[in-house]
N, C-alpha and C positions, 0 to 999 in steps of 0.2 A: 504494499499499500504506499503510495506517495501522495504529495499534496495535490497533484493534478488529477489523479484518480479520485481522491476524496472530494475535491471540488466538483468534479463531474457528477459524482453520485449525489452530492448535496443539491446541485443545480437541477438534476433530474427529479429529485424528491420535491424540490420547490415548485417545479412545473406541475406536478401532480397535486400539490396542496393548493396552488392557485386555481387549478381547474375545479377541484372539489369545493373550494370557497365560493366560486361562481355558481356552481350547480346547487350545493347544499344551502348556502346562505341566501343567495339572491334568487334561488329557485328558477334559474334560467340556463339554457344551453344554447342560446342564440349565438350563431357564428361558429359553433363547434361541430365538427364532422363526426357523425356516428360511425361512418365507414372507417375512418382512421382509428377510432377507439376500438372497434371490433378487430381490426388488424393487430393493434397492440395487444389485445387480449390473447390472440392466437400466438403472437410472437413470444410473450412471456410464458404461456402454457407450454410451448415447444422448448423454450430455452431452459426452463426450470423443472424439467422432468426428474432431475436428480435431487430435488430438494429434500426428500425423505430418505435417500439412499447414500448420498455422498456429503458428509459434513465437512465443511471447510473452516468455518468460523461462525460464531454467534452473529457477528455483524453481517456476514454474507447471507445467512439464513433469514434474518430479520428483513433485510432489504428485498430479498426475493419474495417473501410473504407480503410485504407492503406493495410491491409493484404488481404482483399477481392479484391480490385482493382489490386494490384500487382500480385496476383495469376493468375487472368484472363489475365492480360497484358503479363505475361511471356508465358502462353500457346499460346496466339495469336502470339507473336513473333516467337515461335518455329514452329508453324503450318503455319503461313501466311506470315511473313516477307520474301520478295523475296531473301534477302541476308542471314539472320540469319538461315533460315530453311535449307539452303544448307549444313551447318556444323553439322546438326543433324545426329547422328549415328543410323539410323533406324535399321540397321542389327544387331547391338549389344544390342539395347534397346528393348528386346523381352519379358520381364517379363509380364505375363498375369495378369496385375494389376486389371482388372475388377473382377477377381475371389476373390479378397480380399473384395470387397464391400458387397456381399451377406452374407458371414459369419459374418461380423461386424454388419450388420443390424439385422440378426437373433439373435446374441448375445445381442444386445441392446434391442430387444423385450422381451428377457427372463431375462436379468440381468440389472436392472435399479433401480434408487432410488424411482421413482414415475411413475406410468403407465399413462402418458399423451403423446399426440403427440409431444409436444414441448420437453419434457424431454427425450423421446425415441430418437428423432432425435439428440438432444444434446449429449446423451450418444453414439450414433452411431458415431458422429464426433470424440469423444475421442478414441474409438476403432480403427477407420480408421486412425487417425493421428499416433497411436502407430506403425502401420505397413507401413505407406505411404512411408517411406524412403527406403524400401526394393528394389524396382526397381533401385533406384539410387546407392545403395551399390553393387548390382549385376552388374550394368553397370561398376562401377569403378573397380571391380574385373576382369571383362572381358578385359577392355582396359588397366588396370594396370598403364599406364603412365598418371599421373594426373597433369594438369597445376595448377599453384599457386592459381588462383582465384577459381577454382572448389574445390580445397582442403580447402581453407578458407571458402567457402560457406558451405560445409558439416560440417566442424568443428564448425562453429558458430551455425549452426542449432542444432547440438548435444549439444553444450554448453548451449544453451537457455533452453533445456529441463532439463539438469543437474541442472541448477540454479533454475528452478522451483521446483525440488525435495528438494533443500535446503530451498526454500521458504515455502514449505508445512511442513517440519520438524519444522521450526521456528514458523509457525502459530499454529502448534499442541501444542507447549509448551507455547505459549503466548496468545492464544485465547481459551476460554472455549468452550467445546463441538464441537471443530473443527475436524470432522472426515468425510472424503470422500474417501472411499475405492476404488471405481471405478476409480476416477481420479488418485489416488496414484498408483494403480497397472498398469494402462494404461501408465502413465508417466514413471514408472520404467521399463516396458517392452521396451518402446521406447528408453530410455537411454541405456539399455543393448545392444540393437542392434548396437549402435555406439561404443561399447567397443573395438572391433577389429580395427576399423578405428582409434580411438583415440590412440591406442598403436602405430600403424605405423606412424601416423601423428607426434607424439612426438619424435619417433625414427628418422624420417627424419629431424625434426627441430633440434634435438640435434646434429646430425651428419652433419647438413647443406647440406643435400642431397635432390634430387628431390623425391617427394613422390611416392612410388610404393606399390601396394597391391598385396599379393600373389594370384595366380589364384585359 
């Protein structure tokens, strides 16, 4: 564990807390893509299959439980909560997210570090996480007018992955034989998808204006 990994984890956790604050306290999921949240639920379910079989540390187990539990809780709120679900913009959130799952699974079957069920499913989770934000970004481009909590949520989610990139660079230079090309490339792709959003987020912050994305 280093400061960059810890910062990435805390930023990721902060993004979840911001989204739960919006949904639970304000009782609104306006501007949030259910498609992206469902993809994240699949990502964490696939990645954390070892949660009850391989103990790494108490910290690791707690973080896994938080991300697993929160992802399904958010999906439940958006689908089932009688107040929150009313604010879901179903007409705008039309990205066919399930078409991302099969290509990621096929890619994991052909490009992996070791051909075992556990390793293939874990690799699948990396590929799917890299593109899971796409429905959310498309929704933001369609709605254009983004409230502060939604903007902060997406920014923190992107910042978490960017911090993980720094963590990997740090570990490459400080740990012998630390090479994980699949993880690195997937993380880089995921971070690049946020580049446009980051630009407009910082522009709005600098000008003290409401965040707008171009159509």
